[in-house]
C-alpha positions in Angstrom: -2.5 17.4 -12.8 -3.7 13.7 -12.5 -4.8 13.6 -16.1 -1.1 14.7 -17.2 0.4 12.3 -14.7 -1.7 9.4 -16.4 -1.0 10.5 -19.7 2.7 10.4 -19.0 2.4 7.0 -17.1 0.9 5.4 -20.1 2.8 7.3 -22.8 -0.3 8.5 -24.8 -2.3 11.6 -25.7 -5.5 11.4 -23.5 -7.4 14.2 -25.3 -11.2 13.1 -25.4 -10.5 10.1 -23.0 -13.8 8.8 -21.6 -13.0 5.1 -20.4 -9.7 3.1 -20.0 -10.1 -0.7 -19.8 -8.0 -1.6 -16.8 -5.6 -4.6 -16.7 -2.7 -5.5 -14.3 -0.1 -3.8 -16.4 -1.9 -0.6 -16.6 -2.7 -0.8 -12.8 1.1 -0.9 -12.1 1.7 2.1 -14.0 -0.9 4.3 -12.7 -0.4 6.9 -9.9 -2.0 6.0 -6.5 -4.4 8.7 -6.7 -6.0 7.3 -9.9 -6.5 3.6 -8.3 -9.4 4.5 -6.0 -9.3 2.5 -2.8 -5.9 0.9 -2.2 -7.7 -2.1 -0.7 -9.1 -2.9 -4.0 -6.4 -4.2 -6.3 -6.5 -4.6 -9.9 -2.8 -5.7 -10.3 -3.7 -9.2 -11.1 -6.2 -8.5 -13.8 -5.2 -10.2 -17.1 -4.2 -8.1 -20.1 -7.2 -7.0 -22.6 -8.3 -9.8 -24.6 -7.0 -9.7 -28.3 -9.7 -10.3 -30.9 -13.6 -10.5 -30.6 -13.7 -13.7 -28.4 -11.1 -12.8 -25.8 -9.5 -15.6 -23.8 -10.9 -18.9 -24.0 -13.2 -20.0 -21.0 -10.9 -22.8 -20.0 -7.7 -20.7 -20.1 -9.3 -18.0 -18.2 -10.4 -20.2 -15.5 -7.0 -21.9 -15.3 -5.5 -18.5 -14.7 -7.9 -17.4 -12.2 -7.5 -20.7 -10.2 -3.6 -20.1 -10.3 -4.2 -16.5 -9.1 -6.4 -17.6 -6.2 -3.9 -20.2 -5.0 -1.1 -17.7 -5.1 -3.0 -15.3 -3.2 -4.3 -17.8 -0.5 -0.8 -19.5 -0.2 1.0 -16.2 0.2 -1.3 -15.0 3.0 -2.4 -18.3 4.8 -4.0 -18.5 7.2 -6.6 -16.3 5.6 -10.5 -15.8 5.6 -11.8 -15.1 2.1 -14.8 -15.0 -0.3 -15.0 -15.5 -4.0 -17.7 -13.2 -5.8 -18.6 -11.4 -8.8 -19.6 -7.7 -8.9 -20.3 -5.0 -11.6 -19.4 -2.3 -8.9 -15.9 -3.2 -7.2 -15.5 -0.2 -5.1 -19.3 -0.3 -3.8 -19.0 -4.1 -3.1 -15.6 -3.6 -1.5 -17.5 -1.2 1.0 -19.8 -4.1 2.2 -17.0 -6.4 2.5 -14.9 -4.0 4.4 -17.6 -3.5 7.2 -17.6 -7.5 7.6 -13.8 -7.1 8.3 -12.2 -8.2 5.0 -8.9 -6.3 4.4 -8.5 -6.7 0.6 -10.2 -7.3 -2.5 -8.3 -8.6 -5.6 -10.0 -8.4 -9.1 -9.3 -11.4 -11.1 -11.0 -11.0 -14.3 -13.2 -8.6 -16.3 -15.9 -9.7 -18.9 -19.1 -8.3 -20.5 -20.4 -11.8 -20.6 -22.6 -12.8 -17.6 -22.8 -16.4 -18.2 -18.9 -16.5 -18.2 -18.5 -14.8 -15.0 -21.3 -16.9 -13.3 -19.4 -20.0 -14.4 -16.2 -18.8 -13.5 -17.4 -17.8 -10.0 -19.2 -21.1 -9.5 -16.2 -23.0 -10.6 -13.8 -21.0 -8.2 -16.1 -21.5 -5.4 -16.2 -25.3 -6.0 -12.4 -25.4 -6.1 -11.8 -23.4 -3.0 -14.9 -23.8 -0.9 -13.1 -26.7 1.1 -10.2 -24.7 2.1 -9.9 -23.5 5.5 -11.0 -19.9 5.8 -13.4 -20.0 2.8 -16.7 -18.0 3.8 -18.5 -18.8 0.6 -22.1 -20.6 1.5 -23.8 -20.5 -1.9 -22.5 -22.4 -4.9 -22.0 -19.3 -7.0 -23.5 -17.7 -10.1 -26.7 -16.8 -8.4 -26.0 -13.0 -7.8 -26.7 -10.0 -9.9 -24.4 -9.3 -12.9 -25.9 -6.4 -14.6 
């Protein structure tokens, strides 16, 4: 039933489907039952990169800064953390126990160095904001 709904939502034959790269557009088309925990939002993920190199690092960072600013401005006052994870739903469970109410996924990549630099740059940009709970500078956590 869910696979049929998903197939209808994306308008494609999904026979033999193993993995679907998630982006914000696909997130908005999926039935809620396929999204996992509603507190983990992929709605702000960018479209999948076109070509081998994907988005340029500067453009990806600029976009991520804009998204974080929009989220913080729309929810202020807010307590928040910026971080990286390979397993968003498992990471969410830990943050939920700490009292956080939502996790926003901002970027997906298979390049550890890029995600570490993005985390460090975002923490540097937003660490001075009221409510930021990041202590470390970023990039030191596991990426695999």
